[in-house]
MDTraj code that builds the backbone (N, CA, C; nanometers):
import mdtraj as md
import numpy as np

residues = "MET THR GLN SER ILE GLN ALA LYS ALA LEU THR LEU GLY ASP VAL GLN THR LYS PHE ASN LEU GLN LEU SER GLU ASP GLU GLN PHE PHE ARG GLU TRP ILE ASP ASP LEU PRO GLU ILE SER GLU VAL GLU LYS ARG SER LEU ASP LYS VAL LYS ALA GLY TYR ILE ASN SER THR SER TYR PRO PHE LEU GLU ASP THR VAL LYS MET VAL VAL LEU ALA PRO LEU LEU PHE VAL ALA ASP PHE PHE LEU THR PRO PHE HIS ILE GLU CYS GLU LYS SER VAL GLU LEU ILE VAL GLU ASP GLU ASP ILE ILE VAL ARG GLY SER ILE ASP VAL LEU LEU LEU LEU GLN SER PHE TRP VAL VAL ALA ILE GLU ALA LYS ARG SER GLN TYR SER VAL GLU ALA GLY LEU PRO GLN LEU LEU PHE TYR MET LEU ASN ASP PRO ASN SER GLU GLN PRO THR PHE GLY LEU LEU THR ASN GLY SER SER PHE ARG PHE ILE LYS VAL THR LYS GLN ASP THR PRO GLN TYR ALA LEU SER LYS LEU PHE ASP ILE GLN ASN PRO GLY ASN GLU LEU TYR GLU VAL PHE ARG ILE PHE LYS ARG ILE ALA ALA VAL VAL SER SER TYR SER SER".split()
xyz = np.array([
    [-2.1022, -11.5495, -0.4030],
    [-2.2106, -11.6004, -0.3172],
    [-2.1853, -11.5578, -0.1730],
    [-2.2876, -11.5063, -0.1096],
    [-2.2735, -11.4591, 0.0279],
    [-2.2622, -11.5761, 0.1246],
    [-2.1634, -11.5696, 0.2142],
    [-2.1403, -11.6731, 0.3148],
    [-2.2020, -11.6296, 0.4465],
    [-2.2670, -11.7214, 0.5154],
    [-2.3274, -11.6926, 0.6449],
    [-2.2527, -11.7686, 0.7545],
    [-2.2120, -11.6993, 0.8608],
    [-2.1458, -11.7649, 0.9733],
    [-2.2162, -11.7263, 1.1025],
    [-2.2013, -11.8091, 1.2040],
    [-2.2648, -11.7849, 1.3328],
    [-2.1736, -11.7028, 1.4233],
    [-2.2346, -11.6114, 1.5000],
    [-2.1575, -11.5231, 1.5876],
    [-2.0735, -11.6024, 1.6869],
    [-2.1255, -11.7173, 1.7335],
    [-2.0526, -11.7948, 1.8339],
    [-1.9242, -11.8555, 1.7789],
    [-1.9093, -11.8552, 1.6456],
    [-1.7873, -11.9087, 1.5838],
    [-1.6784, -11.8028, 1.5716],
    [-1.7095, -11.6774, 1.6018],
    [-1.6114, -11.5694, 1.5881],
    [-1.5027, -11.5787, 1.6956],
    [-1.3820, -11.5436, 1.6586],
    [-1.2745, -11.5245, 1.7558],
    [-1.2603, -11.3746, 1.7813],
    [-1.1850, -11.3401, 1.8854],
    [-1.1619, -11.1986, 1.9123],
    [-1.0898, -11.1342, 1.7938],
    [-0.9960, -11.2060, 1.7334],
    [-0.9257, -11.1549, 1.6164],
    [-1.0207, -11.1294, 1.4997],
    [-1.1198, -11.2182, 1.4814],
    [-1.2193, -11.1987, 1.3767],
    [-1.2937, -11.0667, 1.3963],
    [-1.3400, -11.0435, 1.5179],
    [-1.4189, -10.9234, 1.5454],
    [-1.3339, -10.7974, 1.5253],
    [-1.2096, -10.8045, 1.5709],
    [-1.1223, -10.6882, 1.5595],
    [-1.0905, -10.6555, 1.4136],
    [-1.0663, -10.7574, 1.3331],
    [-1.0269, -10.7317, 1.1948],
    [-1.1471, -10.7095, 1.1028],
    [-1.2513, -10.7896, 1.1171],
    [-1.3665, -10.7784, 1.0273],
    [-1.4432, -10.6489, 1.0487],
    [-1.4454, -10.6010, 1.1751],
    [-1.5249, -10.4821, 1.2064],
    [-1.4391, -10.3645, 1.2534],
    [-1.3072, -10.3765, 1.2332],
    [-1.2146, -10.2674, 1.2657],
    [-1.2304, -10.2207, 1.4099],
    [-1.2478, -10.3152, 1.5010],
    [-1.2695, -10.2838, 1.6425],
    [-1.1369, -10.2858, 1.7173],
    [-1.1129, -10.1822, 1.7983],
    [-0.9867, -10.1707, 1.8704],
    [-1.0097, -10.1635, 2.0217],
    [-0.9182, -10.2231, 2.0967],
    [-0.9206, -10.2132, 2.2419],
    [-0.8679, -10.0766, 2.2833],
    [-0.9462, -10.0021, 2.3616],
    [-0.9014, -9.8713, 2.4101],
    [-0.8141, -9.8898, 2.5334],
    [-0.7020, -9.8225, 2.5364],
    [-0.6136, -9.8257, 2.6522],
    [-0.6205, -9.6952, 2.7310],
    [-0.7166, -9.6112, 2.6969],
    [-0.7384, -9.4854, 2.7672],
    [-0.8150, -9.5134, 2.8963],
    [-0.7556, -9.4831, 3.0111],
    [-0.8190, -9.5109, 3.1403],
    [-0.9479, -9.4324, 3.1602],
    [-0.9690, -9.3265, 3.0827],
    [-1.0900, -9.2456, 3.0944],
    [-1.2023, -9.2960, 3.0035],
    [-1.1735, -9.3927, 2.9184],
    [-1.2712, -9.4380, 2.8191],
    [-1.3936, -9.5024, 2.8847],
    [-1.3707, -9.5844, 2.9879],
    [-1.4806, -9.6590, 3.0503],
    [-1.4796, -9.6322, 3.2009],
    [-1.5366, -9.5173, 3.2393],
    [-1.5422, -9.4799, 3.3815],
    [-1.6765, -9.5149, 3.4453],
    [-1.7726, -9.5607, 3.3621],
    [-1.9074, -9.5845, 3.4147],
    [-1.9116, -9.6980, 3.5169],
    [-1.8126, -9.7868, 3.5152],
    [-1.8135, -9.8954, 3.6137],
    [-1.7371, -9.8562, 3.7408],
    [-1.6841, -9.7339, 3.7430],
    [-1.6023, -9.6887, 3.8560],
    [-1.6616, -9.5659, 3.9255],
    [-1.7013, -9.4662, 3.8476],
    [-1.7393, -9.3355, 3.9024],
    [-1.8893, -9.3258, 3.9284],
    [-1.9238, -9.2510, 4.0348],
    [-2.0629, -9.2138, 4.0629],
    [-2.1557, -9.3336, 4.0762],
    [-2.1083, -9.4405, 4.1367],
    [-2.1943, -9.5568, 4.1567],
    [-2.2959, -9.5270, 4.2665],
    [-2.4218, -9.5689, 4.2486],
    [-2.5246, -9.5406, 4.3492],
    [-2.5033, -9.6218, 4.4766],
    [-2.5602, -9.5724, 4.5847],
    [-2.5576, -9.6478, 4.7100],
    [-2.6515, -9.7675, 4.7001],
    [-2.6307, -9.8634, 4.7870],
    [-2.7140, -9.9840, 4.7881],
    [-2.7778, -9.9970, 4.9259],
    [-2.9073, -10.0243, 4.9295],
    [-2.9807, -10.0283, 5.0555],
    [-2.9623, -10.1626, 5.1252],
    [-2.9975, -10.1670, 5.2520],
    [-2.9875, -10.2921, 5.3282],
    [-3.0841, -10.3962, 5.2725],
    [-3.2009, -10.3524, 5.2277],
    [-3.2976, -10.4458, 5.1683],
    [-3.2386, -10.5075, 5.0411],
    [-3.1754, -10.4240, 4.9587],
    [-3.1128, -10.4743, 4.8360],
    [-2.9985, -10.5693, 4.8687],
    [-2.9201, -10.5378, 4.9704],
    [-2.8106, -10.6264, 5.0103],
    [-2.8629, -10.7633, 5.0518],
    [-2.9707, -10.7644, 5.1298],
    [-3.0261, -10.8930, 5.1736],
    [-3.0748, -10.9744, 5.0534],
    [-3.1364, -10.9072, 4.9572],
    [-3.1832, -10.9777, 4.8368],
    [-3.0663, -11.0349, 4.7580],
    [-2.9592, -10.9577, 4.7447],
    [-2.8420, -11.0039, 4.6701],
    [-2.7689, -11.1151, 4.7446],
    [-2.7736, -11.1122, 4.8767],
    [-2.7164, -11.2226, 4.9548],
    [-2.7921, -11.3524, 4.9261],
    [-2.9238, -11.3423, 4.9065],
    [-3.0034, -11.4607, 4.8727],
    [-2.9670, -11.5115, 4.7327],
    [-2.9411, -11.4185, 4.6402],
    [-2.9000, -11.4596, 4.5048],
    [-2.7687, -11.5367, 4.5125],
    [-2.6738, -11.4865, 4.5915],
    [-2.5456, -11.5557, 4.6065],
    [-2.5663, -11.6937, 4.6679],
    [-2.6495, -11.7021, 4.7713],
    [-2.6755, -11.8316, 4.8359],
    [-2.7410, -11.9283, 4.7373],
    [-2.8310, -11.8760, 4.6533],
    [-2.8954, -11.9610, 4.5533],
    [-2.7964, -12.0126, 4.4507],
    [-2.7015, -11.9263, 4.4121],
    [-2.5985, -11.9697, 4.3173],
    [-2.5136, -12.0807, 4.3782],
    [-2.4677, -12.0608, 4.5011],
    [-2.3807, -12.1596, 4.5661],
    [-2.4531, -12.2927, 4.5804],
    [-2.5814, -12.2893, 4.6150],
    [-2.6596, -12.4122, 4.6245],
    [-2.6695, -12.4809, 4.4888],
    [-2.6867, -12.4013, 4.3824],
    [-2.7069, -12.4582, 4.2482],
    [-2.5813, -12.5210, 4.1905],
    [-2.4636, -12.4809, 4.2396],
    [-2.3394, -12.5350, 4.1844],
    [-2.3188, -12.6822, 4.2197],
    [-2.4010, -12.7346, 4.3081],
    [-2.3938, -12.8775, 4.3405],
    [-2.4609, -12.9632, 4.2342],
    [-2.5234, -12.8970, 4.1358],
    [-2.6006, -12.9662, 4.0333],
    [-2.5561, -12.9179, 3.8957],
    [-2.5983, -12.9888, 3.7872],
    [-2.5625, -12.9416, 3.6526],
    [-2.6061, -12.7966, 3.6321],
    [-2.5168, -12.7160, 3.5775],
    [-2.5376, -12.5705, 3.5724],
    [-2.5205, -12.5239, 3.4284],
    [-2.6319, -12.5177, 3.3532],
    [-2.6301, -12.4816, 3.2126],
    [-2.6622, -12.3337, 3.1945],
    [-2.6603, -12.2871, 3.0680],
    [-2.6854, -12.1454, 3.0421],
    [-2.8203, -12.1017, 3.0965],
    [-2.9249, -12.1824, 3.0760],
    [-3.0575, -12.1443, 3.1241],
    [-3.0606, -12.1364, 3.2760],
    [-2.9795, -12.2193, 3.3430],
    [-2.9730, -12.2135, 3.4891],
    [-2.9080, -12.0835, 3.5335],
    [-2.8040, -12.0384, 3.4617],
    [-2.7401, -11.9105, 3.4921],
    [-2.8437, -11.7987, 3.4871],
    [-2.9257, -11.7997, 3.3816],
    [-3.0260, -11.6940, 3.3655],
    [-3.1295, -11.6988, 3.4776],
    [-3.1720, -11.8185, 3.5149],
    [-3.2776, -11.8311, 3.6148],
    [-3.2281, -11.8019, 3.7556],
    [-3.1110, -11.8547, 3.7910],
    [-3.0631, -11.8467, 3.9290],
    [-2.9960, -11.7132, 3.9596],
    [-2.9253, -11.6564, 3.8626],
    [-2.8466, -11.5354, 3.8892],
    [-2.9018, -11.4122, 3.8173],
    [-2.9162, -11.4209, 3.6848],
    [-2.9530, -11.3020, 3.6083],
    [-3.0926, -11.2512, 3.6408],
    [-3.1906, -11.3404, 3.6380],
    [-3.3292, -11.2957, 3.6606],
    [-3.3465, -11.2297, 3.7972],
    [-3.2963, -11.2898, 3.9073],
    [-3.3100, -11.2214, 4.0363],
    [-3.2352, -11.0882, 4.0409],
    [-3.1176, -11.0820, 3.9774],
    [-3.0397, -10.9580, 3.9773],
    [-3.1169, -10.8469, 3.9059],
    [-3.1750, -10.8789, 3.7908],
    [-3.2537, -10.7808, 3.7162],
    [-3.3801, -10.7421, 3.7920],
    [-3.4383, -10.8385, 3.8634],
    [-3.5595, -10.8113, 3.9417],
    [-3.5304, -10.7145, 4.0558],
    [-3.4249, -10.7405, 4.1317],
    [-3.3900, -10.6536, 4.2445],
    [-3.3591, -10.5119, 4.1971],
    [-3.3021, -10.5003, 4.0771],
    [-3.2673, -10.3691, 4.0215],
    [-3.3879, -10.2987, 3.9583],
    [-3.5067, -10.3605, 3.9637],
    [-3.6305, -10.3028, 3.9079],
    [-3.6268, -10.2914, 3.7561],
    [-3.5506, -10.3786, 3.6898],
    [-3.5398, -10.3701, 3.5453],
    [-3.6529, -10.4433, 3.4728],
    [-3.7443, -10.5059, 3.5480],
    [-3.8637, -10.5619, 3.4860],
    [-3.9790, -10.4614, 3.4881],
    [-3.9561, -10.3440, 3.5443],
    [-4.0599, -10.2428, 3.5588],
    [-4.0397, -10.1291, 3.4598],
    [-4.1498, -10.0563, 3.4313],
    [-4.1423, -9.9370, 3.3478],
    [-4.0406, -9.8387, 3.4053],
    [-3.9536, -9.7796, 3.3219],
    [-3.9561, -9.7723, 3.1750],
    [-3.8717, -9.8775, 3.1046],
    [-3.8246, -9.9801, 3.1780],
    [-3.7364, -10.0810, 3.1188],
    [-3.8180, -10.1996, 3.0676],
    [-3.7588, -10.2758, 2.9776],
    [-3.8172, -10.4038, 2.9392],
    [-3.7056, -10.4956, 2.8898],
    [-3.7370, -10.6237, 2.8836],
    [-3.6391, -10.7280, 2.8527],
    [-3.6779, -10.7983, 2.7228],
    [-3.5779, -10.8264, 2.6392],
    [-3.5953, -10.9165, 2.5252],
    [-3.4933, -11.0292, 2.5378],
    [-3.5369, -11.1508, 2.5100],
    [-3.4468, -11.2666, 2.5154],
    [-3.4303, -11.3260, 2.3759],
    [-3.3101, -11.3761, 2.3503],
    [-3.2774, -11.4398, 2.2222],
    [-3.3118, -11.3485, 2.1046],
    [-3.2707, -11.2223, 2.1138],
    [-3.2957, -11.1254, 2.0058],
    [-3.2009, -11.1533, 1.8889],
    [-3.2565, -11.1779, 1.7724],
    [-3.1766, -11.2094, 1.6535],
    [-3.1088, -11.0843, 1.5991],
    [-2.9824, -11.0987, 1.5605],
    [-2.9078, -10.9883, 1.5006],
    [-2.8238, -11.0426, 1.3853],
    [-2.7942, -10.9555, 1.2898],
    [-2.7024, -10.9927, 1.1823],
    [-2.6299, -10.8689, 1.1341],
    [-2.5083, -10.8902, 1.0874],
    [-2.4248, -10.7795, 1.0429],
    [-2.3484, -10.8246, 0.9190],
    [-2.3446, -10.7397, 0.8186],
    [-2.2730, -10.7703, 0.6946],
    [-2.1293, -10.7204, 0.7060],
    [-2.0355, -10.8055, 0.6726],
    [-1.8945, -10.7675, 0.6708],
    [-1.8638, -10.7076, 0.5343],
    [-1.8313, -10.5803, 0.5335],
    [-1.8066, -10.5114, 0.4072],
    [-1.6880, -10.5740, 0.3326],
    [-1.7026, -10.5845, 0.2020],
    [-1.5965, -10.6307, 0.1105],
    [-1.5628, -10.7784, 0.1264],
    [-1.6351, -10.8520, 0.2125],
    [-1.6016, -10.9934, 0.2292],
    [-1.7174, -11.0853, 0.1927],
    [-1.8354, -11.0300, 0.1580],
    [-1.9517, -11.1109, 0.1233],
    [-1.9857, -11.2105, 0.2341],
    [-1.9832, -11.1613, 0.3578],
    [-2.0124, -11.2461, 0.4736],
    [-2.1231, -11.1809, 0.5563],
    [-2.2197, -11.2604, 0.5980],
    [-2.3204, -11.2160, 0.6933],
    [-2.2996, -11.2953, 0.8222],
    [-2.2834, -11.2239, 0.9332],
    [-2.2690, -11.2888, 1.0637],
    [-2.4034, -11.2807, 1.1351],
    [-2.4517, -11.3940, 1.1829],
    [-2.5814, -11.4001, 1.2491],
    [-2.5673, -11.4587, 1.3890],
    [-2.6549, -11.4155, 1.4779],
    [-2.6573, -11.4707, 1.6130],
    [-2.7786, -11.4203, 1.6881],
    [-2.7862, -11.4516, 1.8166],
    [-2.8972, -11.4030, 1.8995],
    [-2.8443, -11.3672, 2.0375],
    [-2.8833, -11.2500, 2.0841],
    [-2.8407, -11.2005, 2.2153],
    [-2.9181, -11.2751, 2.3232],
    [-2.8489, -11.3288, 2.4229],
    [-2.9166, -11.4036, 2.5293],
    [-3.0229, -11.3186, 2.5971],
    [-2.9814, -11.2033, 2.6496],
    [-3.0737, -11.1130, 2.7195],
    [-3.0385, -10.9705, 2.6810],
    [-3.1396, -10.8926, 2.6414],
    [-3.1190, -10.7525, 2.6069],
    [-3.2096, -10.6681, 2.6951],
    [-3.1485, -10.5816, 2.7762],
    [-3.2218, -10.4894, 2.8623],
    [-3.2346, -10.3571, 2.7895],
    [-3.3587, -10.3095, 2.7738],
    [-3.3832, -10.1889, 2.6959],
    [-3.4567, -10.0833, 2.7778],
    [-3.4334, -9.9588, 2.7397],
    [-3.5091, -9.8434, 2.7890],
    [-3.5653, -9.7770, 2.6649],
    [-3.6975, -9.7949, 2.6410],
    [-3.7572, -9.7544, 2.5149],
    [-3.6800, -9.8253, 2.4028],
    [-3.6226, -9.7497, 2.3083],
    [-3.5480, -9.8144, 2.1997],
    [-3.3983, -9.8204, 2.2284],
    [-3.3576, -9.7702, 2.3450],
    [-3.2144, -9.7663, 2.3776],
    [-3.1721, -9.8968, 2.4462],
    [-3.0597, -9.9512, 2.3988],
    [-3.0024, -10.0674, 2.4657],
    [-2.9374, -10.0222, 2.5957],
    [-2.9766, -10.0821, 2.7071],
    [-2.9107, -10.0532, 2.8350],
    [-2.7904, -10.1456, 2.8499],
    [-2.8153, -10.2751, 2.8477],
    [-2.7064, -10.3733, 2.8561],
    [-2.7430, -10.4954, 2.7719],
    [-2.6499, -10.5387, 2.6877],
    [-2.6615, -10.6663, 2.6175],
    [-2.5870, -10.7706, 2.7007],
    [-2.6520, -10.8826, 2.7286],
    [-2.5967, -10.9814, 2.8215],
    [-2.5731, -11.1137, 2.7499],
    [-2.4528, -11.1669, 2.7652],
    [-2.4180, -11.2988, 2.7127],
    [-2.3888, -11.3897, 2.8312],
    [-2.4665, -11.4985, 2.8444],
    [-2.4507, -11.5924, 2.9556],
    [-2.3892, -11.7218, 2.9055],
    [-2.2898, -11.7712, 2.9793],
    [-2.2245, -11.8972, 2.9454],
    [-2.2406, -11.9959, 3.0603],
    [-2.2183, -12.1239, 3.0313],
    [-2.2201, -12.2245, 3.1366],
    [-2.1107, -12.1962, 3.2381],
    [-2.1319, -12.2428, 3.3595],
    [-2.0352, -12.2159, 3.4662],
    [-1.8994, -12.2787, 3.4378],
    [-1.8952, -12.3830, 3.3521],
    [-1.7677, -12.4480, 3.3212],
    [-1.6788, -12.3608, 3.2328],
    [-1.7368, -12.2595, 3.1679],
    [-1.6619, -12.1764, 3.0753],
    [-1.6164, -12.0473, 3.1416],
    [-1.4994, -11.9993, 3.1021],
    [-1.4569, -11.8647, 3.1388],
    [-1.5493, -11.7641, 3.0712],
    [-1.5745, -11.6526, 3.1386],
    [-1.6576, -11.5499, 3.0759],
    [-1.5925, -11.4981, 2.9478],
    [-1.4592, -11.5052, 2.9394],
    [-1.3909, -11.4534, 2.8210],
    [-1.4293, -11.5310, 2.6944],
    [-1.4815, -11.6528, 2.7117],
    [-1.5213, -11.7311, 2.5954],
    [-1.6335, -11.6626, 2.5179],
    [-1.7112, -11.5815, 2.5860],
    [-1.8225, -11.5141, 2.5200],
    [-1.7907, -11.3746, 2.4707],
    [-1.6666, -11.3281, 2.4886],
    [-1.6332, -11.1898, 2.4541],
    [-1.6489, -11.1590, 2.3046],
    [-1.5937, -11.2393, 2.2127],
    [-1.6102, -11.2054, 2.0706],
    [-1.7568, -11.1979, 2.0292],
    [-1.8361, -11.2927, 2.0774],
    [-1.9775, -11.2977, 2.0442],
    [-2.0497, -11.1727, 2.0947],
    [-2.0230, -11.1340, 2.2195],
    [-2.0909, -11.0177, 2.2762],
    [-2.0466, -10.8888, 2.2076],
    [-1.9188, -10.8761, 2.1758],
    [-1.8723, -10.7569, 2.1045],
    [-1.9439, -10.7431, 1.9703],
    [-1.9603, -10.8543, 1.9006],
    [-2.0343, -10.8512, 1.7739],
    [-2.1769, -10.8011, 1.7952],
    [-2.2436, -10.8535, 1.9000],
    [-2.3804, -10.8096, 1.9271],
    [-2.3848, -10.6597, 1.9569],
    [-2.2886, -10.6121, 2.0352],
    [-2.2880, -10.4712, 2.0735],
    [-2.2666, -10.3796, 1.9533],
    [-2.1942, -10.4274, 1.8541],
    [-2.1754, -10.3488, 1.7320],
    [-2.3047, -10.3359, 1.6526],
    [-2.4061, -10.4161, 1.6871],
    [-2.5353, -10.4108, 1.6194],
    [-2.6311, -10.3098, 1.6810],
    [-2.5928, -10.2468, 1.7892],
    [-2.6811, -10.1485, 1.8527],
    [-2.7188, -10.0411, 1.7500],
    [-2.8492, -10.0213, 1.7234],
    [-2.8890, -9.9238, 1.6209],
    [-2.8627, -9.7786, 1.6611],
    [-2.8442, -9.7516, 1.7918],
    [-2.8153, -9.6155, 1.8369],
    [-2.6646, -9.5935, 1.8320],
    [-2.6154, -9.5745, 1.7125],
    [-2.4704, -9.5739, 1.6909],
    [-2.4010, -9.4506, 1.7455],
    [-2.4759, -9.3452, 1.7792],
    [-2.4134, -9.2231, 1.8292],
    [-2.3775, -9.2318, 1.9772],
    [-2.4361, -9.3288, 2.0477],
    [-2.4142, -9.3414, 2.1913],
    [-2.3351, -9.4685, 2.2228],
    [-2.2630, -9.4719, 2.3352],
    [-2.1935, -9.5952, 2.3748],
    [-2.2919, -9.7091, 2.3976],
    [-2.2442, -9.8301, 2.3819],
    [-2.3216, -9.9502, 2.4116],
    [-2.2519, -10.0258, 2.5234],
    [-2.3316, -10.0811, 2.6159],
    [-2.2757, -10.1527, 2.7301],
    [-2.3180, -10.2991, 2.7248],
    [-2.2308, -10.3854, 2.7760],
    [-2.2595, -10.5276, 2.7772],
    [-2.2129, -10.5913, 2.9063],
    [-2.2618, -10.7130, 2.9300],
    [-2.2214, -10.7909, 3.0475],
    [-2.1979, -10.9344, 3.0059],
    [-2.0823, -10.9872, 3.0426],
    [-2.0512, -11.1291, 3.0287],
    [-2.0642, -11.1945, 3.1655],
    [-2.1304, -11.3094, 3.1710],
    [-2.1372, -11.3812, 3.2976],
    [-2.1488, -11.5315, 3.2733],
    [-2.0910, -11.6089, 3.3632],
    [-2.1134, -11.7536, 3.3657],
    [-2.1829, -11.7930, 3.4951],
    [-2.2464, -11.6954, 3.5605],
    [-2.3140, -11.7186, 3.6875],
    [-2.2256, -11.6865, 3.8048],
    [-2.0975, -11.7159, 3.7932],
    [-2.0014, -11.6888, 3.8993],
    [-1.9260, -11.5591, 3.8748],
    [-1.8748, -11.5414, 3.7528],
    [-1.7933, -11.4242, 3.7190],
    [-1.8731, -11.3266, 3.6329],
    [-1.8381, -11.1985, 3.6475],
    [-1.9079, -11.0921, 3.5761],
    [-1.8051, -10.9914, 3.5247],
    [-1.8200, -10.9510, 3.3971],
    [-1.7349, -10.8464, 3.3421],
    [-1.8189, -10.7563, 3.2510],
    [-1.8115, -10.6259, 3.2767],
    [-1.8837, -10.5286, 3.1955],
    [-1.7962, -10.4819, 3.0794],
    [-1.8617, -10.4410, 2.9718],
    [-1.7940, -10.3981, 2.8497],
    [-1.8583, -10.2696, 2.7988],
    [-1.7775, -10.1836, 2.7427],
    [-1.8276, -10.0633, 2.6759],
    [-1.7744, -10.0600, 2.5336],
    [-1.8621, -10.0263, 2.4387],
    [-1.8243, -10.0134, 2.2983],
    [-1.8721, -9.8777, 2.2471],
    [-1.7863, -9.8086, 2.1742],
    [-1.8275, -9.6902, 2.0991],
    [-1.8058, -9.7173, 1.9516],
    [-1.8920, -9.6581, 1.8678],
    [-1.8916, -9.6945, 1.7262],
    [-1.8601, -9.5785, 1.6329],
    [-1.8379, -9.4579, 1.6851],
    [-1.8047, -9.3452, 1.5978],
    [-1.6609, -9.3592, 1.5467],
    [-1.6406, -9.3157, 1.4209],
    [-1.5074, -9.3236, 1.3600],
    [-1.4540, -9.4658, 1.3715],
    [-1.3462, -9.4869, 1.4462],
    [-1.2946, -9.6223, 1.4685],
    [-1.3625, -9.6838, 1.5906],
    [-1.4367, -9.7949, 1.5745],
    [-1.5018, -9.8578, 1.6906],
    [-1.3981, -9.9004, 1.7951],
    [-1.4319, -9.8774, 1.9228],
    [-1.3422, -9.9125, 2.0328],
    [-1.4197, -9.9812, 2.1443],
    [-1.3461, -10.0595, 2.2259],
    [-1.4087, -10.1232, 2.3411],
    [-1.3119, -10.1247, 2.4584],
    [-1.3681, -10.1424, 2.5783],
    [-1.2878, -10.1578, 2.6995],
    [-1.3652, -10.2452, 2.7967],
    [-1.2923, -10.3047, 2.8909],
    [-1.3497, -10.3995, 2.9866],
    [-1.3367, -10.3478, 3.1292],
    [-1.4319, -10.3860, 3.2128],
    [-1.4199, -10.3609, 3.3565],
    [-1.3314, -10.4684, 3.4183],
    [-1.3034, -10.4568, 3.5459],
    [-1.2385, -10.5666, 3.6179],
    [-1.3352, -10.6838, 3.6248],
    [-1.2855, -10.7982, 3.6628],
    [-1.3667, -10.9184, 3.6771],
    [-1.4196, -10.9265, 3.8199],
    [-1.5504, -10.9417, 3.8328],
    [-1.6130, -10.9617, 3.9632],
    [-1.6515, -11.1082, 3.9754],
    [-1.6385, -11.1642, 4.0957],
    [-1.6718, -11.3054, 4.1134],
    [-1.7560, -11.3259, 4.2373],
    [-1.8656, -11.3956, 4.2211],
    [-1.9617, -11.4175, 4.3286],
    [-1.9030, -11.5034, 4.4405],
    [-1.7964, -11.5791, 4.4111],
    [-1.7398, -11.6681, 4.5118],
    [-1.6274, -11.6034, 4.5933],
    [-1.5927, -11.4793, 4.5611],
    [-1.4952, -11.4078, 4.6430],
    [-1.5547, -11.3759, 4.7799],
    [-1.4698, -11.3501, 4.8797],
    [-1.5220, -11.3123, 5.0124],
    [-1.6126, -11.1900, 5.0025],
    [-1.7121, -11.1848, 5.0911],
    [-1.8107, -11.0777, 5.0832],
    [-1.9122, -11.1127, 4.9759],
    [-1.9672, -11.0122, 4.9126],
    [-2.0623, -11.0364, 4.8039],
    [-2.0393, -10.9345, 4.6929],
    [-1.9665, -10.9749, 4.5889],
    [-1.9350, -10.8835, 4.4802],
    [-2.0544, -10.8568, 4.3893],
    [-2.1673, -10.9254, 4.4150],
    [-2.2906, -10.8880, 4.3459],
    [-2.3324, -10.7460, 4.3821],
    [-2.2907, -10.6981, 4.4984],
    [-2.3216, -10.5595, 4.5346],
    [-2.2637, -10.4642, 4.4299],
    [-2.1384, -10.4861, 4.3912],
    [-2.0748, -10.3982, 4.2937],
    [-2.1368, -10.4164, 4.1551],
    [-2.1657, -10.5404, 4.1193],
    [-2.2298, -10.5672, 3.9905],
    [-2.3639, -10.4931, 3.9843],
    [-2.4400, -10.5014, 4.0913],
    [-2.5702, -10.4348, 4.1007],
    [-2.5557, -10.2836, 4.0859],
    [-2.4581, -10.2255, 4.1559],
    [-2.4380, -10.0803, 4.1503],
    [-2.3981, -10.0345, 4.0093],
    [-2.3158, -10.1152, 3.9424],
    [-2.2749, -10.0801, 3.8062],
    [-2.3940, -10.0884, 3.7113],
    [-2.4761, -10.1921, 3.7259],
    [-2.5990, -10.2023, 3.6482],
    [-2.6814, -10.0740, 3.6609],
    [-2.7021, -10.0312, 3.7855],
    [-2.7851, -9.9132, 3.8102],
    [-2.7195, -9.7878, 3.7518],
    [-2.5882, -9.7773, 3.7612],
    [-2.5169, -9.6617, 3.7069],
    [-2.5307, -9.6567, 3.5547],
    [-2.5122, -9.7698, 3.4896],
    [-2.5254, -9.7734, 3.3442],
    [-2.6681, -9.7390, 3.3023],
    [-2.7674, -9.7882, 3.3772],
    [-2.9062, -9.7556, 3.3463],
    [-2.9298, -9.6048, 3.3540],
    [-2.8682, -9.5403, 3.4530],
    [-2.8822, -9.3947, 3.4654],
    [-2.8174, -9.3230, 3.3480],
    [-2.7016, -9.3743, 3.3036],
    [-2.6328, -9.3131, 3.1890],
    [-2.7192, -9.3242, 3.0637],
    [-2.7745, -9.4422, 3.0390],
    [-2.8577, -9.4631, 2.9206],
    [-2.9864, -9.3802, 2.9313],
    [-3.0414, -9.3674, 3.0515],
    [-3.1613, -9.2851, 3.0698],
    [-3.1374, -9.1413, 3.0281],
    [-3.0144, -9.0940, 3.0456],
    [-2.9832, -8.9564, 3.0076],
    [-2.9871, -8.9375, 2.8562],
    [-2.9668, -9.0479, 2.7782],
    [-2.9738, -9.0375, 2.6332],
    [-3.1141, -9.0022, 2.5870],
    [-3.2143, -9.0604, 2.6562],
    [-3.3520, -9.0485, 2.6107],
    [-3.4256, -8.9292, 2.6698],
    [-3.3598, -8.8579, 2.7613],
    [-3.4270, -8.7449, 2.8266],
    [-3.4128, -8.6171, 2.7448],
])
top = md.Topology()
chain = top.add_chain()
for i, resn in enumerate(residues, 1):
    res = top.add_residue(resn, chain, resSeq=i)
    for name in ("N", "CA", "C"):
        top.add_atom(name, md.element.get_by_symbol(name[0]), res)
traj = md.Trajectory(xyz[None], top)
């Protein structure tokens, strides 16, 4: 009899063993969050400063997953023009994956999926501010393994509103993943600038797939 489990119940060990996923230690594997980042305009900086101020104001009140999406994610995606053609957004996209030889189906739903035509730009997992972003890593890795464009890398973002970490997964031969450094909105300055630039860089990389 086939067993069904929820993606949020997965541990990192589950994802690594059930789907043969390995952490890449090659420094060249995930350069998209480091190399060739676009410049950011003064208008964009002012908008991102408002996003940071809105986040800091919101932390005085209960801060749930939906609040993370409304206060931080939605404005960030708006400033980056990801609500405009050729991009579009899907929320709570259902996914499932069968674990070979174990009679298990893993099911879940991606919080936010940014797409360019049929290409996944970034799969986003948002957690409450009380949780470390790492709590969502197994779940997001599972979602990224569901990307139907298996020949190209898949990118993801973990955030709890304050902290941000980008992820890259490749699925050819042995699936591999790597993580960016952790960015935090509460650090001095505004690290949303870097998050924004990485978003734009990844969008450019994915755009090259469809051209």
